[in-house]
C-alpha positions in Angstrom: -47.5 28.3 -47.8 -44.7 30.8 -47.2 -41.6 29.3 -45.5 -41.0 30.5 -41.9 -37.5 32.0 -41.5 -35.1 29.9 -39.4 -34.6 31.1 -35.9 -31.0 32.2 -35.1 -28.9 29.8 -33.1 -28.7 32.1 -30.1 -32.5 32.0 -29.7 -31.9 28.7 -27.8 -29.9 30.6 -25.2 -31.8 30.0 -21.9 -30.8 32.1 -18.9 -31.5 30.7 -15.5 -31.8 33.6 -13.0 -31.9 31.1 -10.1 -28.7 29.4 -11.0 -25.5 29.8 -9.0 -23.6 31.0 -12.2 -24.1 34.6 -13.1 -25.9 35.6 -16.2 -22.6 36.8 -17.7 -21.1 33.4 -17.0 -24.1 31.6 -18.6 -23.7 33.8 -21.8 -20.0 33.1 -22.0 -20.5 29.4 -21.5 -23.3 29.2 -24.2 -21.2 30.8 -26.9 -18.0 29.0 -25.9 -19.8 25.6 -26.1 -21.4 26.5 -29.4 -18.0 27.3 -31.0 -16.3 24.3 -29.6 -19.1 21.9 -30.6 -19.1 23.3 -34.2 -22.6 24.7 -34.0 -21.2 28.1 -34.6 -18.8 28.1 -37.5 -15.8 30.4 -38.0 -16.8 33.7 -39.6 -20.5 33.5 -38.4 -21.8 36.8 -37.1 -23.2 37.1 -33.6 -25.9 39.5 -32.6 -25.0 42.9 -31.2 -24.9 43.4 -27.5 -28.1 45.6 -27.8 -30.1 42.9 -29.7 -29.0 40.0 -27.4 -29.8 42.1 -24.3 -33.2 43.0 -25.6 -34.1 39.5 -26.7 -33.2 38.0 -23.3 -34.2 40.8 -21.0 -30.8 41.4 -19.5 -28.7 44.5 -18.9 -26.7 45.5 -22.0 -23.5 45.8 -19.8 -23.9 42.1 -18.9 -23.7 41.2 -22.6 -20.9 43.6 -23.3 -18.7 42.2 -20.6 -19.5 38.6 -21.7 -18.5 39.5 -25.3 -15.3 41.1 -24.0 -14.4 37.9 -22.3 -15.1 35.8 -25.4 -12.9 38.1 -27.5 -10.1 38.0 -25.0 -10.3 34.1 -25.0 -10.1 34.0 -28.8 -13.6 32.7 -29.4 -14.9 36.0 -31.0 -13.2 38.7 -33.0 -14.3 42.3 -33.6 -14.4 43.8 -37.1 -14.6 47.6 -36.8 -17.8 48.9 -38.5 -19.1 45.4 -39.1 -19.7 43.8 -35.6 -18.6 40.7 -33.8 -17.8 37.3 -35.5 -16.8 33.9 -34.6 -13.0 33.7 -34.8 -11.8 31.8 -37.9 -9.8 28.6 -37.3 -7.1 27.0 -39.5 -9.3 24.3 -41.1 -11.9 22.2 -39.4 -10.7 20.1 -36.5 -11.4 16.4 -36.9 -12.6 16.0 -33.3 -14.5 18.8 -31.7 -14.3 19.5 -28.0 -17.7 19.5 -26.3 -18.9 19.9 -22.8 -18.6 16.7 -20.8 -16.6 13.6 -21.9 -17.9 11.2 -24.5 -16.8 7.6 -24.8 -15.2 8.5 -28.2 -13.1 11.2 -26.6 -11.9 8.9 -23.8 -10.7 6.5 -26.4 -8.7 9.2 -28.1 -6.9 10.4 -25.0 -3.1 10.4 -25.5 -1.3 7.4 -24.1 0.2 7.7 -20.7 3.8 6.8 -20.0 4.0 3.2 -18.8 6.1 2.7 -15.7 7.5 -0.8 -15.9 8.4 -0.9 -12.2 5.5 0.4 -10.1 5.6 0.7 -6.4 2.3 2.0 -5.1 2.4 4.4 -2.2 -0.1 3.2 0.4 -2.9 5.6 0.9 -2.8 7.5 4.2 -6.2 8.2 5.7 -6.9 11.9 6.3 -7.5 13.1 9.8 -5.8 12.2 13.1 -6.7 8.6 13.7 -5.4 6.5 16.7 -2.3 4.4 16.1 -1.4 6.2 12.8 2.4 5.7 12.2 4.7 8.5 11.6 2.5 11.2 13.1 3.9 13.4 15.9 1.8 14.8 18.8 -0.1 17.4 16.8 -2.3 17.9 19.9 0.9 19.3 21.6 2.0 21.4 18.7 3.8 24.5 20.1 1.1 27.0 19.0 2.1 29.6 21.5 5.7 29.9 20.4 4.7 29.5 16.8 2.0 32.3 17.0 4.4 34.7 18.6 7.1 34.2 16.1 4.7 34.4 13.2 3.1 37.7 14.6 6.5 39.3 15.0 7.5 38.3 11.5 4.3 39.6 9.9 4.6 42.9 11.7 8.0 43.4 10.0 6.3 43.0 6.6 9.2 41.2 5.0 8.6 42.0 1.3 11.6 40.0 0.3 9.9 36.9 1.7 7.1 37.3 -0.8 9.4 37.3 -3.9 11.5 34.7 -5.6 14.0 33.1 -3.3 17.2 31.0 -3.3 16.4 27.5 -4.7 18.6 26.1 -1.9 16.3 27.7 0.7 16.2 30.8 2.9 19.7 31.7 4.1 18.6 32.2 7.7 16.9 28.8 7.7 19.9 27.0 6.2 22.2 28.6 8.8 19.8 27.7 11.6 19.7 24.1 10.4 23.5 23.8 10.1 23.8 25.1 13.7 21.1 22.7 14.9 22.7 19.7 13.3 26.0 20.5 14.8 24.6 20.8 18.3 21.9 18.1 18.2 23.2 15.5 15.7 27.0 16.1 15.7 27.1 16.9 12.0 29.6 19.5 10.9 28.4 21.3 7.9 28.0 24.8 6.5 24.8 26.6 5.6 25.9 26.4 1.9 25.7 22.6 2.1 22.1 22.6 3.3 19.3 22.3 0.6 15.8 23.0 1.9 13.3 20.5 0.4 9.6 19.8 0.5 9.9 17.0 3.0 11.8 13.7 2.8 9.9 12.6 -0.3 11.3 15.4 -2.4 14.7 14.9 -0.9 14.8 11.3 -2.0 13.6 12.2 -5.5 16.1 15.0 -5.9 19.0 12.8 -4.8 18.0 10.0 -7.1 17.9 12.4 -10.1 21.2 14.1 -9.3 23.4 11.1 -8.4 22.1 8.3 -10.6 21.0 8.0 -14.3 17.8 6.1 -15.2 18.4 2.4 -15.2 21.0 2.5 -12.4 20.4 0.3 -9.4 19.5 1.5 -5.9 19.6 -0.6 -2.7 16.6 -0.2 -0.4 16.0 -1.7 3.0 13.7 -4.7 3.0 11.3 -4.2 4.7 11.4 -0.4 4.1 9.4 2.7 3.5 7.1 2.1 0.4 7.0 5.9 -0.5 10.8 6.0 -0.7 10.8 3.0 -3.1 8.2 4.8 -5.2 10.3 7.9 -5.4 13.4 6.0 -6.5 11.4 4.0 -9.1 9.7 7.1 -10.5 13.2 8.5 -11.1 13.9 5.4 -13.3 16.1 3.5 -10.8 16.1 -0.2 -10.4 15.0 -1.2 -6.9 17.3 -3.8 -5.2 15.8 -5.0 -1.9 18.5 -5.7 0.8 17.5 -7.6 3.9 17.4 -5.9 7.3 18.3 -7.7 10.4 18.8 -6.9 14.1 22.0 -5.0 13.1 20.3 -3.1 10.3 20.9 -3.3 6.5 23.3 -6.1 5.4 25.9 -4.6 3.0 27.4 -8.0 2.3 24.1 -9.3 0.9 23.6 -6.0 -1.0 27.1 -6.3 -2.6 26.3 -9.9 -3.6 23.0 -8.9 -5.2 23.9 -5.6 -6.9 27.7 -4.9 -6.6 27.4 -1.9 -9.1 24.5 -0.1 -7.4 24.8 3.6 -7.6 22.7 4.6 -4.5 21.8 3.2 -1.1 18.8 4.5 0.8 19.2 3.6 4.5 17.9 4.7 7.9 20.7 3.6 10.3 19.6 5.4 13.5 16.1 3.9 13.6 15.2 1.6 10.7 11.7 2.0 9.4 9.5 0.1 10.0 11.3 -2.6 12.2 13.2 -0.1 14.4 16.6 -1.7 14.2 19.7 0.3 14.8 22.6 -0.3 12.4 25.6 -1.7 14.2 29.0 0.0 13.9 30.3 -3.1 12.1 27.7 -2.8 9.4 28.0 1.0 9.2 31.7 0.6 8.4 31.1 -2.2 6.0 28.6 -0.1 4.1 31.0 2.9 3.9 33.8 0.6 2.8 31.6 -0.9 0.0 30.5 2.6 -1.2 34.1 3.7 -1.4 35.0 0.7 -3.5 31.9 0.8 -5.7 32.0 4.6 -6.1 28.4 4.8 -4.8 26.4 7.3 -2.8 24.6 6.7 0.5 21.4 8.6 1.3 20.9 8.6 5.1 17.3 9.1 6.0 17.4 10.3 9.6 13.6 10.8 9.8 13.2 10.6 13.5 16.7 10.2 15.0 16.0 12.8 17.6 13.7 10.5 19.5 15.4 7.9 21.7 14.0 6.9 25.1 16.8 4.8 26.5 19.6 7.3 26.3 21.1 9.9 24.1 20.2 9.9 20.4 22.6 7.9 18.3 25.2 9.6 16.1 24.3 9.6 12.4 26.2 7.6 9.8 27.2 10.9 8.3 29.6 11.5 11.2 31.7 8.5 10.1 31.9 9.5 6.5 35.4 10.6 5.3 34.8 10.2 1.6 31.9 12.7 1.0 29.7 9.8 0.0 26.9 10.2 2.6 24.1 12.6 1.9 22.1 13.4 5.0 18.3 13.8 4.9 16.3 15.3 7.7 12.7 16.5 8.0 10.5 18.7 10.2 7.6 16.4 9.6 8.3 14.3 12.6 9.7 16.9 15.0 7.0 19.6 14.3 4.3 18.7 11.8 4.0 16.9 8.4 1.8 19.7 7.1 4.8 22.1 7.0 6.3 20.1 4.1 9.8 21.2 5.0 12.9 19.1 5.2 16.6 19.4 4.3 19.5 17.7 2.6 23.2 18.1 3.6 25.3 17.6 0.5 29.0 17.8 -0.2 30.3 21.1 -1.4 31.0 19.8 -4.9 27.4 18.7 -5.3 25.7 22.0 -4.1 25.2 23.5 -7.6 23.8 20.3 -9.0 21.1 20.0 -6.3 20.3 23.7 -6.4 19.8 23.7 -10.2 17.5 20.7 -10.1 15.6 22.1 -7.1 15.1 25.4 -9.1 13.7 23.4 -12.1 11.4 21.3 -9.9 9.5 23.8 -7.8 11.7 26.9 -7.7 12.0 27.1 -3.9 10.0 26.4 -0.6 7.5 29.0 0.6 9.4 32.1 1.9 7.4 33.0 5.0 7.2 29.4 6.3 11.0 29.1 6.0 11.5 32.3 8.0 9.2 31.1 10.8 11.0 27.8 11.1 14.3 29.6 11.0 13.4 31.7 14.0 11.9 28.7 15.8 15.3 27.0 15.6 17.4 30.0 16.2 15.6 30.9 19.4 15.9 27.4 20.8 12.2 26.7 20.6 12.7 23.4 18.7 15.2 22.1 21.3 12.7 22.8 24.1 9.9 21.3 22.2 11.9 18.1 21.6 12.7 17.8 25.3 9.0 17.9 26.1 8.0 15.5 23.4 10.6 12.9 24.5 8.9 12.7 27.9 5.4 12.6 26.3 6.3 10.0 23.8 7.9 7.7 26.3 4.7 7.7 28.3 2.6 7.1 25.2 4.9 4.3 24.1 4.6 2.6 27.5 0.9 2.9 27.3 0.7 1.2 23.9 3.0 -1.7 25.0 0.8 -2.2 28.1 -2.4 -2.1 26.1 -1.1 -4.6 23.5 -0.1 -7.1 26.3 -3.4 -6.6 28.1 -5.8 -6.4 25.2 -4.1 -8.3 22.3 -1.7 -10.8 23.8 -3.4 -13.7 22.1 -2.8 -12.1 18.7 0.3 -9.9 18.8 4.0 -10.1 20.0 5.4 -6.7 20.7 9.0 -5.6 19.8 9.9 -4.1 23.1 13.4 -2.8 22.4 15.1 0.1 24.3 12.6 2.4 22.6 13.1 5.0 19.8 11.1 6.8 17.2 7.4 7.3 16.8 6.3 3.8 16.1 6.7 0.2 17.2 6.0 -3.2 15.4 3.6 -5.8 16.7 3.9 -9.2 14.9 1.0 -11.6 14.4 1.2 -14.8 16.5 -1.7 -16.4 14.6 -2.5 -17.0 11.0 -4.4 -13.9 9.9 -4.4 -11.5 7.0 -2.8 -8.3 8.3 -3.9 -6.2 5.3 -7.5 -7.3 5.7 -7.4 -6.7 9.5 -5.8 -3.2 8.9 -8.6 -2.4 6.5 -11.3 -3.6 8.9 -9.8 -1.5 11.8 -9.7 1.5 9.5 -13.4 1.2 8.9 -13.7 1.7 12.7 -11.4 4.8 12.6 -8.2 3.1 13.8 -5.2 3.3 11.5 -3.0 0.2 12.2 -0.7 -0.1 9.1 -0.2 -3.7 7.9 3.5 -4.8 8.1 3.6 -7.1 5.1 3.3 -4.4 2.4 6.6 -2.9 3.6 8.4 -5.9 2.1 9.6 -6.1 -1.5 10.9 -9.7 -1.4 9.9 -12.8 0.6 9.4 -14.1 3.2 7.1 -11.4 4.4 6.3 -11.1 8.1 2.8 -10.2 9.1 1.9 -7.7 11.7 1.3 -4.0 12.2 3.3 -0.8 12.4 1.6 1.1 15.2 2.2 4.8 15.9 2.0 6.0 19.5 3.3 9.6 19.3 0.2 11.1 17.9 -2.3 9.2 20.0 -3.4 10.5 23.4 -3.0 7.9 26.2 -6.7 7.7 26.9 -7.4 6.6 23.2 -4.7 3.9 23.0 -6.4 1.0 24.8 -9.7 1.4 23.0 -7.9 1.5 19.7 -6.0 -1.7 20.5 -9.3 -3.4 21.4 -10.6 -2.5 18.0 -7.5 -3.8 16.3 -7.7 -7.1 18.3 -11.3 -7.5 17.2 -10.3 -6.9 13.6 -7.6 -9.5 13.8 -10.0 -12.0 15.3 -12.4 -11.5 12.4 -9.6 -12.4 9.9 -8.5 -15.7 11.5 -9.4 -18.9 9.6 -12.1 -20.6 11.6 -10.1 -23.7 12.5 -6.6 -22.3 12.6 -4.9 -21.7 15.9 -1.3 -22.2 14.7 1.4 -19.6 14.7 2.1 -17.5 11.6 4.5 -18.8 9.0 6.3 -16.4 6.8 6.3 -16.6 3.1 
């Protein structure tokens, strides 16, 4: 019986005209997978566009354009007068790439770098949930002013804003920031000293990489901001937790633990999360130690503009006479975190170092956004917005304190200080798992951040960091009731004693 000729490989090409992918895409994918899997060997001839189009009842131009893409991607090669062939490779690879991921391939994945000191950044739920810490009143974002400024800027069609820019940031924005800091925060600096960054997180990362070598030690507040610890650790720095008390970070304890630390990350105006204000005594002690240890201080003034019992406090930077304090500010808390814009104020001698690393990291911040914010500051819109928000936030804070005392007094003790920032701390009175309670409340769409994960060392206090700025007053009491129910569910059945730390 005569042997039937073998069918060519491409006879198995099945085109699905109801699929979302176009016929051209299906042809490209078929031949690409056949080459990568080894079913089509280097040097094998593929059918002409006319033959393949006739065999599969498609327009010839569809096949021609598919072949053009395969040639451009290096899968096929054209030999004038002979046709199209599978591109030859240098030897046969030991492991072929195929569509999907096999168990064998997962095992052969290159090893990832191991980070010996890992600080996980707590996941922040998406959406605007009640009691979320660190979120400003996005329901009161100044859309009217923002829209007008944006429209004017776009009508000007600033082509230069669409090209590459200065790694330090737009000159107009840096000038506006310098003027704003002089008026609002008492910081005397020039526009040249301002480095525009993608929020506080990048500012911390850049600082760690500029001023300290991997392996150097860095003091952090304990409890403190977990994402800041993660940024320092990812730069290779050793994290040294320094306790925070009613007067702020204790430089004496820090010097006893790590006298040769290279960097200190501190929030003197309004410590996060406890809300303490660093006393003058401890500010001077920290500056004195930094001078003797030849160390840097990174002042994170993330929400220093908000104080409800008087004028905002002067930053630590205003006391610095040795060019050791780097000042970090952000628009995330005064406008919106989605802008991803912040700024560093650095000594003149350090400008080039920060600019070079910024250029290597992400080149520069988006040009149009920078120009919008620059005009927002220069026209006084930010100052007016802050005045409105201080009144709004004072009311929301009072509503949260009242709701906690009315709805959760059996469970929580409120830190009712003079009032500052966007959050307050409520400590657990009873034995309960704050992490589990936080998770339970989140399931009911309330974001009450557990306090204990903010600590590095022990003892760890249990409680919650509660945001009031981004929560409308009518949603505060219902959210507190949900939190109280979540705490009640976590209490040991027979326990009615007060919380013990540790």
